[in-house]
C-alpha beads as a LAMMPS data file, in Angstrom:
LAMMPS data file: protein, C-alpha beads

391 atoms
390 bonds

1 atom types
1 bond types

-500.0 500.0 xlo xhi
-500.0 500.0 ylo yhi
-500.0 500.0 zlo zhi

Masses

1 110.0

Atoms # bond

1 1 1 418.301 -169.979 -401.353
2 1 1 417.030 -168.429 -403.994
3 1 1 413.269 -167.396 -403.593
4 1 1 410.247 -168.302 -406.252
5 1 1 409.250 -165.640 -408.085
6 1 1 407.349 -164.760 -411.168
7 1 1 407.961 -161.997 -413.625
8 1 1 405.041 -159.061 -413.663
9 1 1 404.151 -159.767 -417.182
10 1 1 403.154 -163.775 -415.448
11 1 1 401.723 -162.374 -412.267
12 1 1 399.974 -159.160 -414.790
13 1 1 399.045 -161.954 -417.168
14 1 1 397.578 -164.623 -414.349
15 1 1 395.880 -161.631 -412.851
16 1 1 394.175 -161.341 -416.579
17 1 1 392.965 -164.297 -416.755
18 1 1 390.776 -164.822 -413.437
19 1 1 388.942 -161.589 -414.178
20 1 1 388.708 -162.587 -417.107
21 1 1 387.091 -166.245 -415.698
22 1 1 385.587 -164.355 -412.608
23 1 1 383.994 -161.701 -415.427
24 1 1 383.068 -163.317 -417.849
25 1 1 379.070 -161.628 -418.768
26 1 1 378.123 -157.415 -419.329
27 1 1 377.205 -156.298 -415.911
28 1 1 374.562 -152.890 -415.398
29 1 1 376.922 -150.889 -412.758
30 1 1 375.029 -147.801 -411.141
31 1 1 378.240 -144.718 -410.835
32 1 1 378.784 -141.308 -411.207
33 1 1 381.308 -140.140 -413.420
34 1 1 383.950 -138.447 -412.350
35 1 1 385.448 -137.199 -414.805
36 1 1 385.092 -136.937 -418.617
37 1 1 387.298 -136.421 -421.385
38 1 1 385.723 -137.203 -424.675
39 1 1 389.030 -137.896 -427.348
40 1 1 389.821 -136.527 -431.261
41 1 1 389.996 -139.437 -432.070
42 1 1 386.772 -141.029 -431.152
43 1 1 386.974 -142.712 -427.920
44 1 1 385.985 -141.403 -425.220
45 1 1 387.411 -141.523 -421.223
46 1 1 385.777 -140.959 -418.261
47 1 1 386.695 -142.347 -414.586
48 1 1 383.770 -143.478 -413.129
49 1 1 383.158 -143.601 -409.058
50 1 1 381.094 -143.755 -405.636
51 1 1 380.964 -141.756 -402.555
52 1 1 379.593 -142.263 -398.930
53 1 1 378.210 -139.236 -397.563
54 1 1 380.463 -136.930 -399.784
55 1 1 383.447 -138.729 -399.743
56 1 1 384.667 -141.508 -402.254
57 1 1 384.529 -144.901 -401.733
58 1 1 385.098 -146.272 -405.150
59 1 1 386.964 -144.918 -408.806
60 1 1 388.095 -146.781 -411.875
61 1 1 388.530 -145.829 -415.022
62 1 1 386.067 -147.006 -417.957
63 1 1 386.291 -145.418 -421.900
64 1 1 383.384 -146.235 -424.798
65 1 1 385.050 -146.946 -427.908
66 1 1 384.501 -144.370 -431.007
67 1 1 382.257 -147.183 -432.956
68 1 1 380.087 -146.914 -429.219
69 1 1 380.271 -143.802 -428.198
70 1 1 379.007 -141.193 -430.428
71 1 1 374.781 -143.641 -430.843
72 1 1 375.543 -143.718 -426.650
73 1 1 375.356 -139.924 -425.930
74 1 1 373.129 -139.307 -428.639
75 1 1 370.399 -141.862 -426.983
76 1 1 370.978 -140.439 -423.707
77 1 1 370.771 -137.024 -424.451
78 1 1 368.013 -137.078 -426.433
79 1 1 366.336 -139.435 -424.170
80 1 1 366.651 -137.880 -420.881
81 1 1 367.153 -133.955 -421.982
82 1 1 370.235 -133.518 -420.508
83 1 1 373.615 -134.395 -422.307
84 1 1 376.298 -137.219 -420.744
85 1 1 378.994 -135.333 -418.748
86 1 1 381.056 -135.452 -415.383
87 1 1 378.921 -135.112 -412.168
88 1 1 375.754 -137.623 -413.434
89 1 1 374.743 -140.857 -411.934
90 1 1 374.286 -143.427 -414.357
91 1 1 373.512 -146.804 -415.272
92 1 1 375.923 -148.255 -417.472
93 1 1 376.450 -151.683 -419.363
94 1 1 379.914 -152.814 -418.823
95 1 1 382.344 -155.627 -419.335
96 1 1 385.414 -155.625 -416.935
97 1 1 388.880 -155.460 -418.639
98 1 1 392.951 -156.150 -417.420
99 1 1 395.304 -154.667 -418.937
100 1 1 399.096 -155.718 -418.247
101 1 1 399.838 -152.363 -419.625
102 1 1 396.746 -149.910 -418.029
103 1 1 395.556 -152.377 -414.812
104 1 1 391.730 -153.077 -414.708
105 1 1 389.406 -150.831 -416.426
106 1 1 385.574 -151.033 -417.775
107 1 1 384.252 -150.648 -421.284
108 1 1 380.475 -148.897 -421.451
109 1 1 378.673 -150.150 -424.653
110 1 1 375.050 -149.570 -423.370
111 1 1 373.612 -147.013 -420.739
112 1 1 370.205 -146.651 -419.011
113 1 1 368.729 -143.009 -419.706
114 1 1 365.103 -143.375 -417.177
115 1 1 367.713 -144.678 -414.521
116 1 1 369.498 -141.064 -414.714
117 1 1 366.042 -139.295 -414.828
118 1 1 365.131 -141.191 -412.697
119 1 1 367.325 -141.278 -409.949
120 1 1 367.133 -137.273 -410.352
121 1 1 363.554 -137.097 -409.943
122 1 1 363.376 -139.453 -406.653
123 1 1 366.492 -136.930 -405.295
124 1 1 364.313 -133.936 -405.769
125 1 1 361.345 -136.035 -404.902
126 1 1 362.723 -136.431 -401.235
127 1 1 363.963 -132.652 -400.785
128 1 1 361.009 -130.870 -401.408
129 1 1 359.690 -133.841 -398.909
130 1 1 361.204 -132.744 -396.439
131 1 1 361.204 -128.776 -397.687
132 1 1 357.609 -129.228 -397.285
133 1 1 357.504 -131.096 -393.686
134 1 1 360.783 -128.038 -392.235
135 1 1 357.510 -125.446 -393.174
136 1 1 360.321 -123.973 -396.044
137 1 1 358.184 -123.545 -399.136
138 1 1 355.875 -121.064 -396.763
139 1 1 358.294 -118.567 -395.730
140 1 1 358.632 -116.336 -398.479
141 1 1 355.124 -115.543 -399.213
142 1 1 355.053 -114.051 -396.252
143 1 1 357.074 -111.145 -397.567
144 1 1 356.315 -108.612 -399.725
145 1 1 357.446 -107.130 -402.471
146 1 1 357.257 -103.110 -402.349
147 1 1 355.176 -101.902 -404.665
148 1 1 357.499 -100.161 -406.591
149 1 1 360.466 -101.834 -405.629
150 1 1 363.808 -99.791 -406.920
151 1 1 366.964 -101.334 -404.760
152 1 1 367.983 -104.918 -406.077
153 1 1 370.234 -107.140 -405.411
154 1 1 371.313 -108.938 -407.774
155 1 1 373.196 -112.894 -407.932
156 1 1 374.596 -114.681 -411.049
157 1 1 377.777 -114.410 -413.011
158 1 1 378.689 -111.355 -413.888
159 1 1 379.925 -112.024 -417.255
160 1 1 376.366 -113.974 -417.812
161 1 1 374.637 -113.255 -421.388
162 1 1 371.746 -113.141 -419.338
163 1 1 372.806 -110.352 -416.593
164 1 1 373.948 -108.508 -419.268
165 1 1 369.813 -109.067 -421.320
166 1 1 368.336 -108.451 -418.249
167 1 1 370.351 -104.534 -417.557
168 1 1 369.588 -103.579 -421.128
169 1 1 366.183 -104.572 -421.034
170 1 1 365.912 -103.136 -417.192
171 1 1 367.646 -100.301 -417.274
172 1 1 366.834 -98.820 -420.730
173 1 1 363.439 -99.022 -420.560
174 1 1 361.771 -96.148 -422.971
175 1 1 359.065 -95.294 -420.310
176 1 1 362.919 -94.445 -418.334
177 1 1 361.932 -95.954 -415.150
178 1 1 365.515 -95.458 -412.355
179 1 1 366.246 -98.889 -410.566
180 1 1 369.965 -99.236 -408.953
181 1 1 371.089 -102.152 -409.082
182 1 1 374.017 -103.803 -406.788
183 1 1 375.860 -107.082 -408.558
184 1 1 376.723 -110.109 -405.205
185 1 1 378.088 -112.540 -407.432
186 1 1 378.362 -116.363 -407.475
187 1 1 378.741 -119.438 -409.615
188 1 1 375.928 -120.751 -411.585
189 1 1 376.885 -123.893 -412.237
190 1 1 378.600 -126.930 -410.954
191 1 1 378.686 -128.584 -407.600
192 1 1 380.391 -125.228 -406.354
193 1 1 377.456 -122.980 -407.406
194 1 1 375.121 -124.052 -404.445
195 1 1 377.472 -122.332 -402.068
196 1 1 378.314 -119.794 -403.740
197 1 1 374.646 -118.348 -403.605
198 1 1 374.473 -119.325 -399.954
199 1 1 377.738 -116.528 -399.623
200 1 1 376.174 -114.085 -401.756
201 1 1 372.649 -114.342 -400.110
202 1 1 374.206 -113.904 -397.046
203 1 1 376.318 -111.195 -398.000
204 1 1 373.056 -109.281 -400.336
205 1 1 370.787 -109.215 -396.617
206 1 1 373.343 -107.138 -395.194
207 1 1 371.969 -104.221 -397.308
208 1 1 368.843 -102.696 -397.356
209 1 1 367.388 -103.682 -401.142
210 1 1 363.747 -104.405 -402.050
211 1 1 364.098 -107.645 -403.389
212 1 1 366.600 -110.362 -403.999
213 1 1 367.153 -111.527 -407.920
214 1 1 369.125 -115.240 -408.856
215 1 1 369.245 -115.522 -412.479
216 1 1 370.876 -117.774 -415.219
217 1 1 370.535 -117.510 -418.703
218 1 1 369.328 -120.527 -419.357
219 1 1 371.201 -124.347 -419.505
220 1 1 370.623 -127.998 -419.998
221 1 1 368.909 -129.857 -416.641
222 1 1 372.647 -130.571 -415.637
223 1 1 373.960 -127.088 -415.594
224 1 1 370.690 -126.564 -413.489
225 1 1 371.077 -129.212 -410.904
226 1 1 372.670 -127.313 -408.780
227 1 1 369.094 -125.229 -407.921
228 1 1 367.569 -128.597 -406.470
229 1 1 369.771 -128.133 -403.423
230 1 1 368.322 -128.363 -400.556
231 1 1 370.832 -126.214 -398.370
232 1 1 370.164 -123.528 -401.084
233 1 1 366.480 -124.163 -400.775
234 1 1 366.281 -123.289 -397.297
235 1 1 368.918 -120.301 -397.340
236 1 1 366.290 -119.132 -400.094
237 1 1 362.882 -120.044 -397.533
238 1 1 365.205 -117.967 -394.367
239 1 1 366.131 -114.885 -397.281
240 1 1 364.874 -111.587 -395.178
241 1 1 364.254 -109.838 -397.871
242 1 1 362.116 -111.451 -401.034
243 1 1 363.488 -113.270 -403.089
244 1 1 362.634 -113.607 -407.354
245 1 1 364.265 -116.563 -409.527
246 1 1 365.108 -116.266 -412.927
247 1 1 367.705 -119.261 -413.947
248 1 1 366.583 -119.766 -417.325
249 1 1 364.108 -122.713 -417.862
250 1 1 361.014 -123.476 -419.816
251 1 1 360.208 -127.297 -419.679
252 1 1 360.606 -127.987 -415.690
253 1 1 361.094 -126.055 -412.326
254 1 1 363.765 -126.406 -409.500
255 1 1 363.507 -125.922 -406.007
256 1 1 365.114 -122.866 -405.755
257 1 1 361.393 -121.680 -407.921
258 1 1 359.445 -123.346 -404.943
259 1 1 360.518 -121.648 -402.495
260 1 1 361.210 -118.272 -403.401
261 1 1 358.928 -115.895 -403.274
262 1 1 358.372 -115.187 -406.811
263 1 1 359.321 -117.192 -410.122
264 1 1 359.873 -116.025 -413.345
265 1 1 361.233 -117.673 -416.936
266 1 1 363.737 -115.625 -418.370
267 1 1 366.415 -113.028 -416.588
268 1 1 364.247 -110.683 -419.282
269 1 1 360.666 -111.761 -418.156
270 1 1 362.433 -110.727 -414.646
271 1 1 362.822 -107.153 -416.137
272 1 1 359.438 -106.845 -417.218
273 1 1 357.976 -108.188 -413.703
274 1 1 359.229 -104.885 -412.071
275 1 1 359.297 -102.576 -415.540
276 1 1 355.165 -103.692 -414.975
277 1 1 354.473 -102.838 -411.726
278 1 1 356.008 -99.053 -412.422
279 1 1 353.722 -99.352 -415.802
280 1 1 350.598 -100.280 -413.598
281 1 1 351.180 -97.629 -411.272
282 1 1 351.231 -95.090 -413.998
283 1 1 347.893 -95.963 -415.292
284 1 1 346.828 -96.047 -412.053
285 1 1 347.866 -92.772 -411.376
286 1 1 346.317 -91.268 -415.461
287 1 1 343.127 -93.397 -413.892
288 1 1 343.088 -91.400 -411.244
289 1 1 344.009 -87.476 -412.781
290 1 1 340.975 -89.054 -414.951
291 1 1 338.314 -89.850 -412.926
292 1 1 340.092 -85.878 -410.846
293 1 1 339.018 -84.231 -413.977
294 1 1 335.775 -85.914 -414.434
295 1 1 334.944 -85.146 -410.852
296 1 1 335.681 -80.997 -410.840
297 1 1 334.216 -81.151 -414.505
298 1 1 331.206 -82.597 -413.205
299 1 1 330.938 -80.336 -410.117
300 1 1 331.918 -77.724 -412.232
301 1 1 328.705 -78.298 -414.540
302 1 1 326.189 -78.751 -411.639
303 1 1 327.427 -75.656 -410.291
304 1 1 326.864 -73.745 -413.340
305 1 1 323.467 -75.558 -413.895
306 1 1 322.484 -74.340 -410.243
307 1 1 324.423 -70.653 -411.243
308 1 1 322.111 -70.448 -414.365
309 1 1 319.020 -71.686 -412.518
310 1 1 319.965 -68.961 -409.291
311 1 1 319.882 -66.310 -412.340
312 1 1 316.431 -67.230 -413.481
313 1 1 314.919 -67.454 -410.426
314 1 1 316.794 -63.881 -410.133
315 1 1 315.335 -62.757 -413.070
316 1 1 312.069 -63.782 -412.844
317 1 1 312.062 -62.736 -408.817
318 1 1 313.129 -59.180 -410.039
319 1 1 310.991 -58.514 -412.869
320 1 1 307.743 -59.184 -410.536
321 1 1 309.052 -56.988 -408.413
322 1 1 309.283 -54.129 -410.911
323 1 1 305.979 -55.165 -412.247
324 1 1 304.478 -54.582 -408.667
325 1 1 306.925 -51.560 -408.237
326 1 1 305.366 -50.491 -411.499
327 1 1 301.646 -51.205 -411.179
328 1 1 301.813 -49.562 -407.505
329 1 1 303.461 -46.142 -409.227
330 1 1 301.069 -46.689 -411.484
331 1 1 298.401 -46.465 -409.146
332 1 1 299.553 -43.916 -407.009
333 1 1 299.918 -41.480 -410.247
334 1 1 296.734 -41.890 -410.815
335 1 1 295.933 -40.734 -407.448
336 1 1 297.621 -37.940 -407.803
337 1 1 296.180 -37.055 -411.514
338 1 1 292.695 -37.560 -409.610
339 1 1 293.833 -35.005 -406.551
340 1 1 295.041 -32.952 -408.518
341 1 1 293.247 -29.184 -407.435
342 1 1 293.181 -28.312 -410.952
343 1 1 290.949 -31.508 -412.280
344 1 1 288.548 -30.279 -409.886
345 1 1 289.323 -26.725 -411.180
346 1 1 288.017 -28.018 -414.392
347 1 1 284.882 -29.670 -413.126
348 1 1 283.453 -26.550 -412.213
349 1 1 284.995 -26.477 -408.418
350 1 1 286.206 -22.881 -407.094
351 1 1 289.181 -22.301 -404.542
352 1 1 288.731 -19.467 -401.936
353 1 1 291.442 -17.529 -400.059
354 1 1 291.345 -15.301 -397.838
355 1 1 293.608 -11.742 -397.049
356 1 1 296.450 -13.747 -395.739
357 1 1 296.231 -15.988 -398.953
358 1 1 295.040 -19.375 -397.310
359 1 1 292.277 -21.506 -398.316
360 1 1 289.044 -21.727 -396.288
361 1 1 287.664 -24.274 -395.079
362 1 1 285.003 -22.396 -393.478
363 1 1 283.124 -19.082 -393.228
364 1 1 284.236 -19.092 -389.767
365 1 1 287.277 -16.461 -390.449
366 1 1 285.235 -14.430 -393.092
367 1 1 283.539 -11.326 -392.720
368 1 1 281.953 -8.955 -394.588
369 1 1 283.990 -6.546 -395.961
370 1 1 286.937 -8.947 -396.294
371 1 1 288.470 -9.522 -399.068
372 1 1 289.256 -13.040 -400.870
373 1 1 290.378 -14.518 -403.696
374 1 1 288.574 -16.579 -406.048
375 1 1 290.769 -19.435 -408.254
376 1 1 289.084 -20.463 -411.214
377 1 1 290.244 -23.435 -413.617
378 1 1 291.601 -20.674 -416.088
379 1 1 291.932 -17.587 -413.979
380 1 1 291.691 -16.179 -410.704
381 1 1 289.120 -13.418 -409.248
382 1 1 289.572 -10.521 -406.279
383 1 1 286.422 -10.212 -404.716
384 1 1 284.936 -7.596 -401.396
385 1 1 282.751 -10.249 -399.378
386 1 1 278.832 -7.928 -398.315
387 1 1 277.463 -10.509 -396.435
388 1 1 278.258 -13.983 -394.570
389 1 1 275.598 -16.328 -394.117
390 1 1 276.458 -18.795 -391.707
391 1 1 274.929 -22.828 -391.462

Bonds

1 1 1 2
2 1 2 3
3 1 3 4
4 1 4 5
5 1 5 6
6 1 6 7
7 1 7 8
8 1 8 9
9 1 9 10
10 1 10 11
11 1 11 12
12 1 12 13
13 1 13 14
14 1 14 15
15 1 15 16
16 1 16 17
17 1 17 18
18 1 18 19
19 1 19 20
20 1 20 21
21 1 21 22
22 1 22 23
23 1 23 24
24 1 24 25
25 1 25 26
26 1 26 27
27 1 27 28
28 1 28 29
29 1 29 30
30 1 30 31
31 1 31 32
32 1 32 33
33 1 33 34
34 1 34 35
35 1 35 36
36 1 36 37
37 1 37 38
38 1 38 39
39 1 39 40
40 1 40 41
41 1 41 42
42 1 42 43
43 1 43 44
44 1 44 45
45 1 45 46
46 1 46 47
47 1 47 48
48 1 48 49
49 1 49 50
50 1 50 51
51 1 51 52
52 1 52 53
53 1 53 54
54 1 54 55
55 1 55 56
56 1 56 57
57 1 57 58
58 1 58 59
59 1 59 60
60 1 60 61
61 1 61 62
62 1 62 63
63 1 63 64
64 1 64 65
65 1 65 66
66 1 66 67
67 1 67 68
68 1 68 69
69 1 69 70
70 1 70 71
71 1 71 72
72 1 72 73
73 1 73 74
74 1 74 75
75 1 75 76
76 1 76 77
77 1 77 78
78 1 78 79
79 1 79 80
80 1 80 81
81 1 81 82
82 1 82 83
83 1 83 84
84 1 84 85
85 1 85 86
86 1 86 87
87 1 87 88
88 1 88 89
89 1 89 90
90 1 90 91
91 1 91 92
92 1 92 93
93 1 93 94
94 1 94 95
95 1 95 96
96 1 96 97
97 1 97 98
98 1 98 99
99 1 99 100
100 1 100 101
101 1 101 102
102 1 102 103
103 1 103 104
104 1 104 105
105 1 105 106
106 1 106 107
107 1 107 108
108 1 108 109
109 1 109 110
110 1 110 111
111 1 111 112
112 1 112 113
113 1 113 114
114 1 114 115
115 1 115 116
116 1 116 117
117 1 117 118
118 1 118 119
119 1 119 120
120 1 120 121
121 1 121 122
122 1 122 123
123 1 123 124
124 1 124 125
125 1 125 126
126 1 126 127
127 1 127 128
128 1 128 129
129 1 129 130
130 1 130 131
131 1 131 132
132 1 132 133
133 1 133 134
134 1 134 135
135 1 135 136
136 1 136 137
137 1 137 138
138 1 138 139
139 1 139 140
140 1 140 141
141 1 141 142
142 1 142 143
143 1 143 144
144 1 144 145
145 1 145 146
146 1 146 147
147 1 147 148
148 1 148 149
149 1 149 150
150 1 150 151
151 1 151 152
152 1 152 153
153 1 153 154
154 1 154 155
155 1 155 156
156 1 156 157
157 1 157 158
158 1 158 159
159 1 159 160
160 1 160 161
161 1 161 162
162 1 162 163
163 1 163 164
164 1 164 165
165 1 165 166
166 1 166 167
167 1 167 168
168 1 168 169
169 1 169 170
170 1 170 171
171 1 171 172
172 1 172 173
173 1 173 174
174 1 174 175
175 1 175 176
176 1 176 177
177 1 177 178
178 1 178 179
179 1 179 180
180 1 180 181
181 1 181 182
182 1 182 183
183 1 183 184
184 1 184 185
185 1 185 186
186 1 186 187
187 1 187 188
188 1 188 189
189 1 189 190
190 1 190 191
191 1 191 192
192 1 192 193
193 1 193 194
194 1 194 195
195 1 195 196
196 1 196 197
197 1 197 198
198 1 198 199
199 1 199 200
200 1 200 201
201 1 201 202
202 1 202 203
203 1 203 204
204 1 204 205
205 1 205 206
206 1 206 207
207 1 207 208
208 1 208 209
209 1 209 210
210 1 210 211
211 1 211 212
212 1 212 213
213 1 213 214
214 1 214 215
215 1 215 216
216 1 216 217
217 1 217 218
218 1 218 219
219 1 219 220
220 1 220 221
221 1 221 222
222 1 222 223
223 1 223 224
224 1 224 225
225 1 225 226
226 1 226 227
227 1 227 228
228 1 228 229
229 1 229 230
230 1 230 231
231 1 231 232
232 1 232 233
233 1 233 234
234 1 234 235
235 1 235 236
236 1 236 237
237 1 237 238
238 1 238 239
239 1 239 240
240 1 240 241
241 1 241 242
242 1 242 243
243 1 243 244
244 1 244 245
245 1 245 246
246 1 246 247
247 1 247 248
248 1 248 249
249 1 249 250
250 1 250 251
251 1 251 252
252 1 252 253
253 1 253 254
254 1 254 255
255 1 255 256
256 1 256 257
257 1 257 258
258 1 258 259
259 1 259 260
260 1 260 261
261 1 261 262
262 1 262 263
263 1 263 264
264 1 264 265
265 1 265 266
266 1 266 267
267 1 267 268
268 1 268 269
269 1 269 270
270 1 270 271
271 1 271 272
272 1 272 273
273 1 273 274
274 1 274 275
275 1 275 276
276 1 276 277
277 1 277 278
278 1 278 279
279 1 279 280
280 1 280 281
281 1 281 282
282 1 282 283
283 1 283 284
284 1 284 285
285 1 285 286
286 1 286 287
287 1 287 288
288 1 288 289
289 1 289 290
290 1 290 291
291 1 291 292
292 1 292 293
293 1 293 294
294 1 294 295
295 1 295 296
296 1 296 297
297 1 297 298
298 1 298 299
299 1 299 300
300 1 300 301
301 1 301 302
302 1 302 303
303 1 303 304
304 1 304 305
305 1 305 306
306 1 306 307
307 1 307 308
308 1 308 309
309 1 309 310
310 1 310 311
311 1 311 312
312 1 312 313
313 1 313 314
314 1 314 315
315 1 315 316
316 1 316 317
317 1 317 318
318 1 318 319
319 1 319 320
320 1 320 321
321 1 321 322
322 1 322 323
323 1 323 324
324 1 324 325
325 1 325 326
326 1 326 327
327 1 327 328
328 1 328 329
329 1 329 330
330 1 330 331
331 1 331 332
332 1 332 333
333 1 333 334
334 1 334 335
335 1 335 336
336 1 336 337
337 1 337 338
338 1 338 339
339 1 339 340
340 1 340 341
341 1 341 342
342 1 342 343
343 1 343 344
344 1 344 345
345 1 345 346
346 1 346 347
347 1 347 348
348 1 348 349
349 1 349 350
350 1 350 351
351 1 351 352
352 1 352 353
353 1 353 354
354 1 354 355
355 1 355 356
356 1 356 357
357 1 357 358
358 1 358 359
359 1 359 360
360 1 360 361
361 1 361 362
362 1 362 363
363 1 363 364
364 1 364 365
365 1 365 366
366 1 366 367
367 1 367 368
368 1 368 369
369 1 369 370
370 1 370 371
371 1 371 372
372 1 372 373
373 1 373 374
374 1 374 375
375 1 375 376
376 1 376 377
377 1 377 378
378 1 378 379
379 1 379 380
380 1 380 381
381 1 381 382
382 1 382 383
383 1 383 384
384 1 384 385
385 1 385 386
386 1 386 387
387 1 387 388
388 1 388 389
389 1 389 390
390 1 390 391
């Protein structure tokens, strides 16, 4: 017995008719852009997906016609500050379509940038609240970067332009400060970036270092979205070494910056952070040297002033002593002159000596007939004693 059947085209035509009857309007749909493929003909083909706990639960083809695509893309990027690309959650207006050749698909003719921005901001807010509740925001602040950091572990992509800028600025500094850099390569964007950076953090902690640096040379908000990952934030917060981030963004902050010990805007600013530490130490040493020189000069000046004062006092004391000695000498000279026998004789006195030549101070030893000498100021005579008369 022959079975009733439908031609495939008839079945698909009925499905098409049913779909169009069931979904006659345009609908706003929330989905994630799973794949993204702008074509040379101006159309853009993409897949819209939905996941539950990391597992895909829905997937459908979609496209934006070339007469909508340039305007939608420019509008989204201007309003959201990020590129329209795979990996972001969007709110798009779609028309359901079914083709006998290509099956079910969605045609996108409008997009709401505010929804994407709000979704990302909400996810970031929830992650920050969770980190705050766990005490992760303060953990890195308990670690101190050495005053003169030398050994630095760098987590980045080896080919990143920011890494090259950082190396040149740090290692080719005019002052000649020396540093040791150990590179730990990791992905710096995309879904796999957080896990890659976490692995690099674990490896970097196995070797002694003064700080671990996570750097990237800038990019769009979507490129930098990996730095809002909760697990990465926890890994940074619990790192045993101080972590400094230089993700290369100016307009916004990322959760990785919040939990890090320090954060700067660019890799060049990161190099300046360490160069400034050495320059500050140089300035401190120069100041100490100047202060020591001034102290020594002041001390020597004080000592010289004391020496001058002492020398002056010594000169004064020596002069006074010399004057006193001179006065005493003059007095003695006057006394000597005053007691000079010649001076006495010149006053009319005479000096009498016995026969033995000794000065006679009394008549007791003299007898009549003794020979005596009589000395005057201008000469001496010899005489014979005729008589002696005692008082």
